[in-house]
C-alpha positions as CSV (number, residue, x, y, z in Angstrom):
1,X,-76.3,-52.3,81.7
2,X,-73.1,-49.9,81.4
3,X,-71.1,-48.9,84.5
4,X,-71.2,-45.4,85.5
5,X,-67.4,-44.2,84.9
6,X,-65.5,-42.8,87.6
7,X,-62.9,-39.8,87.5
8,X,-59.7,-39.3,89.1
9,X,-60.8,-37.8,92.5
10,X,-63.1,-40.7,93.0
11,X,-60.6,-43.4,92.1
12,X,-58.1,-41.9,94.3
13,X,-60.5,-41.8,97.3
14,X,-61.5,-45.5,96.7
15,X,-57.6,-46.4,96.8
16,X,-56.9,-43.9,99.8
17,X,-54.0,-42.5,97.5
18,X,-53.5,-38.8,96.5
19,X,-54.7,-37.9,93.0
20,X,-51.0,-37.3,91.9
21,X,-49.9,-40.6,92.8
22,X,-52.8,-42.3,91.1
23,X,-52.2,-40.2,88.0
24,X,-48.4,-40.9,88.0
25,X,-49.1,-44.7,88.4
26,X,-51.5,-44.8,85.3
27,X,-49.1,-42.8,83.1
28,X,-46.0,-45.0,83.8
29,X,-44.0,-42.6,85.9
30,X,-40.8,-44.6,87.2
31,X,-41.0,-43.2,91.0
32,X,-44.1,-45.1,91.6
33,X,-43.5,-48.7,92.8
34,X,-44.7,-51.8,90.7
35,X,-46.8,-52.8,93.5
36,X,-48.8,-49.6,93.8
37,X,-48.9,-49.3,89.9
38,X,-50.3,-52.8,89.6
39,X,-53.0,-51.9,92.4
40,X,-54.0,-48.5,90.8
41,X,-54.5,-50.3,87.4
42,X,-56.5,-52.8,88.8
43,X,-58.9,-50.6,90.5
44,X,-58.9,-48.3,87.4
45,X,-60.4,-51.4,85.4
46,X,-62.5,-52.7,88.1
47,X,-64.3,-49.0,88.8
48,X,-64.5,-48.2,85.3
49,X,-62.1,-45.2,85.5
50,X,-62.1,-42.5,82.4
51,X,-59.4,-39.9,82.6
52,X,-60.3,-36.5,81.7
53,X,-58.2,-34.2,79.2
54,X,-57.0,-32.3,82.3
55,X,-55.8,-34.8,84.1
56,X,-53.9,-36.3,81.5
57,X,-52.5,-33.2,80.9
58,X,-51.3,-32.5,84.2
59,X,-49.6,-36.0,84.4
60,X,-47.9,-35.7,81.1
61,X,-47.0,-32.2,80.6
62,X,-49.0,-32.4,77.4
63,X,-52.4,-30.4,76.4
64,X,-53.5,-33.1,74.3
65,X,-54.8,-30.5,71.8
66,X,-53.7,-30.0,68.2
67,X,-54.3,-26.4,66.7
68,X,-55.8,-25.8,63.5
69,X,-55.5,-21.9,62.8
70,X,-57.8,-21.3,60.1
71,X,-58.4,-18.3,57.7
72,X,-62.0,-16.6,58.2
73,X,-61.7,-16.2,54.2
74,X,-64.3,-18.6,52.6
75,X,-62.2,-19.4,50.0
76,X,-59.5,-21.0,52.0
77,X,-60.8,-23.6,54.4
78,X,-64.5,-23.2,55.3
79,X,-65.7,-25.5,52.8
80,X,-66.3,-29.2,52.4
81,X,-62.6,-29.6,51.5
82,X,-61.8,-28.4,55.1
83,X,-64.5,-30.5,56.6
84,X,-63.4,-33.9,55.0
85,X,-59.7,-32.9,56.0
86,X,-60.6,-32.3,59.6
87,X,-62.7,-35.7,59.6
88,X,-59.7,-37.7,58.5
89,X,-57.4,-36.0,61.0
90,X,-60.0,-36.1,63.8
91,X,-60.1,-40.1,63.6
92,X,-56.3,-40.1,64.1
93,X,-56.4,-37.6,66.8
94,X,-59.0,-39.5,68.7
95,X,-57.6,-42.7,68.4
96,X,-54.4,-41.1,70.3
97,X,-56.4,-39.3,72.8
98,X,-56.0,-35.6,71.1
99,X,-58.7,-33.2,70.6
100,X,-58.9,-30.2,68.1
101,X,-58.3,-26.7,69.1
102,X,-59.9,-24.6,66.0
103,X,-59.0,-20.6,65.8
104,X,-60.7,-18.5,63.1
105,X,-58.5,-15.6,62.2
106,X,-57.5,-13.5,59.1
107,X,-54.1,-14.3,57.8
108,X,-52.6,-11.3,59.2
109,X,-53.6,-12.0,62.9
110,X,-52.4,-15.8,62.7
111,X,-48.7,-15.0,63.9
112,X,-50.1,-13.7,67.1
113,X,-52.2,-16.4,67.4
114,X,-49.3,-18.8,67.2
115,X,-47.3,-16.8,69.7
116,X,-50.2,-17.1,72.1
117,X,-50.8,-20.8,71.6
118,X,-46.9,-21.5,72.2
119,X,-46.3,-18.9,75.3
120,X,-49.5,-20.3,76.9
121,X,-48.7,-24.0,75.8
122,X,-52.4,-24.4,74.6
123,X,-51.4,-27.1,71.9
124,X,-49.0,-29.5,71.5
125,X,-48.8,-29.0,67.7
126,X,-50.4,-27.2,64.6
127,X,-51.2,-28.1,61.3
128,X,-50.7,-25.1,58.5
129,X,-53.5,-25.0,56.1
130,X,-53.3,-23.4,52.5
131,X,-49.9,-22.3,52.5
132,X,-48.9,-19.2,50.3
133,X,-45.8,-19.0,48.3
134,X,-43.2,-18.3,50.6
135,X,-45.4,-18.4,53.6
136,X,-44.2,-16.2,56.6
137,X,-46.1,-18.6,59.1
138,X,-43.5,-21.3,58.6
139,X,-40.5,-19.3,59.6
140,X,-42.5,-18.1,62.9
141,X,-43.1,-21.8,63.6
142,X,-39.8,-22.6,63.2
143,X,-38.7,-19.7,65.5
144,X,-41.1,-20.6,68.1
145,X,-40.3,-24.3,68.4
146,X,-43.9,-25.4,68.1
147,X,-44.1,-28.8,66.4
148,X,-46.0,-28.4,63.0
149,X,-46.9,-29.9,59.6
150,X,-47.8,-28.2,56.5
151,X,-50.7,-29.4,54.6
152,X,-49.2,-28.8,51.0
153,X,-45.8,-26.8,50.6
154,X,-44.6,-23.1,50.6
155,X,-41.6,-23.4,48.4
156,X,-40.2,-25.7,45.8
157,X,-37.9,-27.9,48.1
158,X,-39.7,-27.6,51.7
159,X,-36.5,-28.6,53.3
160,X,-37.0,-27.0,56.6
161,X,-40.3,-28.1,57.9
162,X,-42.6,-31.2,57.5
163,X,-45.0,-31.4,55.0
164,X,-47.6,-33.4,52.9
165,X,-48.7,-32.4,49.5
166,X,-50.1,-33.6,46.2
167,X,-48.3,-33.3,43.0
168,X,-50.5,-30.6,41.6
169,X,-47.9,-29.4,38.7
170,X,-47.7,-33.1,37.3
171,X,-51.7,-33.4,37.6
172,X,-52.6,-30.4,35.6
173,X,-49.7,-31.0,33.1
174,X,-51.0,-34.6,32.6
175,X,-54.6,-33.4,32.5
176,X,-53.7,-30.6,29.9
177,X,-51.8,-33.2,27.7
178,X,-54.8,-35.5,27.7
179,X,-57.1,-32.9,26.3
180,X,-54.5,-31.9,23.6
181,X,-54.1,-35.6,22.6
182,X,-58.1,-35.4,22.4
183,X,-57.6,-32.8,19.8
184,X,-58.2,-29.7,21.8
185,X,-56.2,-26.6,21.3
186,X,-58.4,-23.9,23.1
187,X,-58.4,-25.1,26.8
188,X,-59.7,-23.0,29.4
189,X,-58.2,-23.0,33.3
190,X,-60.8,-22.2,36.0
191,X,-58.2,-22.2,39.0
192,X,-58.1,-21.7,42.5
193,X,-56.6,-18.4,44.1
194,X,-52.8,-18.5,42.7
195,X,-51.4,-16.8,45.8
196,X,-52.0,-20.1,47.1
197,X,-49.1,-22.5,46.4
198,X,-51.3,-25.4,45.2
199,X,-53.1,-23.2,42.8
200,X,-49.9,-21.7,41.4
201,X,-48.2,-25.2,40.8
202,X,-51.4,-26.2,38.8
203,X,-51.3,-23.2,36.7
204,X,-47.7,-24.1,36.1
205,X,-48.6,-27.6,35.0
206,X,-51.0,-26.3,32.6
207,X,-48.9,-23.8,31.2
208,X,-45.9,-26.1,30.6
209,X,-48.0,-28.6,28.9
210,X,-49.5,-26.2,26.3
211,X,-45.8,-24.8,25.7
212,X,-44.7,-28.1,24.9
213,X,-47.3,-28.7,22.5
214,X,-46.8,-25.3,20.8
215,X,-50.0,-23.8,22.0
216,X,-50.0,-20.2,23.0
217,X,-51.4,-19.0,26.2
218,X,-54.5,-17.0,25.8
219,X,-55.2,-15.0,29.2
220,X,-58.8,-14.7,28.2
221,X,-59.3,-18.5,28.9
222,X,-57.6,-18.4,32.3
223,X,-59.7,-17.6,35.6
224,X,-58.6,-17.6,39.2
225,X,-60.7,-17.4,42.2
226,X,-62.9,-19.0,45.0
227,X,-63.4,-22.9,44.3
228,X,-67.1,-22.6,44.5
229,X,-70.0,-23.5,42.1
230,X,-70.8,-19.9,41.5
231,X,-67.2,-19.4,40.6
232,X,-67.4,-22.1,37.8
233,X,-70.8,-20.9,36.7
234,X,-69.7,-17.3,36.0
235,X,-66.3,-18.2,34.4
236,X,-68.3,-20.7,32.0
237,X,-70.7,-18.0,31.2
238,X,-67.8,-15.5,30.2
239,X,-66.2,-18.1,28.1
240,X,-69.2,-19.0,26.2
241,X,-69.4,-15.4,25.4
242,X,-66.1,-15.0,23.7
243,X,-66.0,-14.8,20.0
244,X,-64.2,-18.2,20.0
245,X,-64.9,-20.1,23.1
246,X,-62.9,-23.0,24.4
247,X,-63.6,-26.5,23.5
248,X,-62.3,-27.9,26.9
249,X,-62.1,-26.7,30.4
250,X,-59.7,-27.8,33.2
251,X,-60.9,-26.9,36.5
252,X,-59.5,-27.0,40.0
253,X,-62.4,-28.4,41.9
254,X,-65.4,-30.4,41.3
255,X,-67.3,-27.7,43.1
256,X,-66.8,-25.1,40.3
257,X,-67.0,-28.0,37.7
258,X,-70.7,-28.1,38.9
259,X,-71.1,-24.6,38.2
260,X,-69.5,-25.2,34.6
261,X,-72.0,-28.1,34.3
262,X,-75.1,-25.8,35.1
263,X,-73.8,-23.1,32.7
264,X,-73.2,-25.4,29.8
265,X,-76.9,-26.8,30.6
266,X,-78.2,-23.2,30.4
267,X,-76.6,-22.8,27.2
268,X,-78.1,-26.2,25.5
269,X,-74.5,-27.8,25.8
270,X,-73.4,-30.8,27.4
271,X,-70.0,-31.6,29.2
272,X,-68.3,-34.3,27.2
273,X,-69.9,-34.2,23.8
274,X,-70.2,-30.4,23.5
275,X,-67.4,-29.1,25.9
276,X,-64.8,-31.4,27.5
277,X,-64.5,-30.9,31.5
278,X,-61.8,-32.1,33.5
279,X,-61.9,-31.4,37.2
280,X,-59.5,-32.0,40.3
281,X,-61.4,-34.1,42.5
282,X,-60.8,-34.5,46.3
283,X,-63.0,-37.6,46.5
284,X,-65.3,-35.4,48.9
285,X,-67.5,-37.7,51.3
286,X,-70.7,-35.9,50.3
287,X,-70.5,-37.0,46.6
288,X,-69.4,-40.5,47.6
289,X,-72.2,-43.5,47.3
290,X,-73.3,-44.3,51.0
291,X,-73.3,-47.8,50.0
292,X,-69.3,-48.4,49.6
293,X,-69.9,-52.2,48.6
294,X,-72.4,-51.3,45.7
295,X,-70.8,-51.4,42.1
296,X,-69.3,-48.2,41.0
297,X,-70.7,-46.7,37.7
298,X,-68.3,-44.8,35.3
299,X,-67.6,-41.6,37.3
300,X,-69.5,-38.6,35.7
301,X,-66.4,-36.1,35.7
302,X,-63.0,-37.1,34.0
303,X,-60.6,-36.2,37.0
304,X,-57.5,-36.2,38.8
305,X,-58.2,-37.6,42.2
306,X,-56.9,-37.7,45.6
307,X,-58.7,-38.2,48.9
308,X,-58.4,-34.9,51.0
309,X,-59.7,-37.2,53.9
310,X,-56.7,-39.5,53.6
311,X,-54.6,-36.6,53.5
312,X,-55.8,-35.4,56.6
313,X,-55.2,-38.7,58.2
314,X,-51.5,-38.6,57.1
315,X,-50.9,-35.1,58.1
316,X,-52.2,-36.0,61.6
317,X,-50.2,-39.0,61.9
318,X,-46.9,-37.0,60.8
319,X,-47.8,-34.4,63.5
320,X,-48.4,-36.7,66.4
321,X,-45.0,-38.4,65.3
322,X,-43.2,-35.4,65.8
323,X,-44.8,-34.4,68.9
324,X,-43.6,-37.7,70.4
325,X,-40.3,-37.1,69.1
326,X,-39.3,-33.7,68.2
327,X,-35.7,-34.7,67.2
328,X,-36.9,-37.0,64.5
329,X,-35.7,-35.9,60.9
330,X,-38.3,-33.6,59.0
331,X,-40.5,-35.8,56.8
332,X,-42.2,-34.8,53.4
333,X,-44.4,-36.9,51.2
334,X,-45.6,-36.0,47.7
335,X,-48.5,-37.8,46.6
336,X,-49.5,-38.4,43.1
337,X,-53.0,-37.8,41.9
338,X,-55.0,-40.7,40.1
339,X,-56.4,-40.0,36.6
340,X,-59.7,-41.3,36.2
341,X,-61.7,-41.0,32.5
342,X,-65.3,-40.1,32.9
343,X,-68.0,-39.2,30.8
344,X,-67.1,-35.5,30.5
345,X,-64.5,-35.7,28.0
346,X,-64.4,-36.1,24.3
347,X,-62.8,-35.1,21.1
348,X,-63.7,-31.4,20.1
349,X,-67.3,-30.9,19.0
350,X,-68.0,-30.0,15.5
351,X,-70.4,-27.7,17.0
């Protein structure tokens, strides 16, 4: 039978000590004698004491909260990508005794929210999501002195902030080269919103690879928008209506790739034999098999793969390290995506 947990007040009453003394003893403050500390620790274990977040905050001067200020726009974070990132980050926070404070706001209101969070000391640090190229939020957070880590990058070097990113330019360069090597010359791009830095880098990788192979850009083959299933469907319908449709599509997420497959199916075409499709795959948990020990078949989509859940874990750990040691050197990590050949690529169809 599980013992009922006691709170700080109940533990203090049982020991005949003030709540402040008990809290300081449990949190290692030097002004508490070793004899008192040992007595408090023994009683806490015996009585099944469980600290509340507010008590821990009073004792340590930390809120034990991490801020995630998220755009209200559905194309940025309210989607499975954000859910998987938060699942990974939340796992690290939980292990370290932190909780998440989530704020939803348009991009233009986030400066005010950051100022309020810093002034009220509501959070110990924040994660910046979906950075734009030359994002104003980074300068604001540096001026506020609030610890933060950027998931992605805002500029080429990223020297004045901590960040973790995937090498999006190289991933899309490599995928484009793969399609060209298969014999494709008309390769479409169904990208994310290119004001966001990751999508801009993906387009750069695609354009550079085409230029290196002597293939001229065709704006009618390039789309930028929400990374959703309907976006992939609508873009593919437009591509198939062209006088000379593409023979391959490079797409920024498996979500619009599903829409591409739907549009092709309606036209009597198959991804792979009739139209090659390469997607960026964030290894989204809802697409993974439940039985992780089961042997994996050849994946359906040929894809550049990088786990957004693992990215969430790493960004969370980097931020907690900065909170523990604000003077530590700024960290940056650039991950390479794996390239996995699946069932949706082939040489151009004679059709």
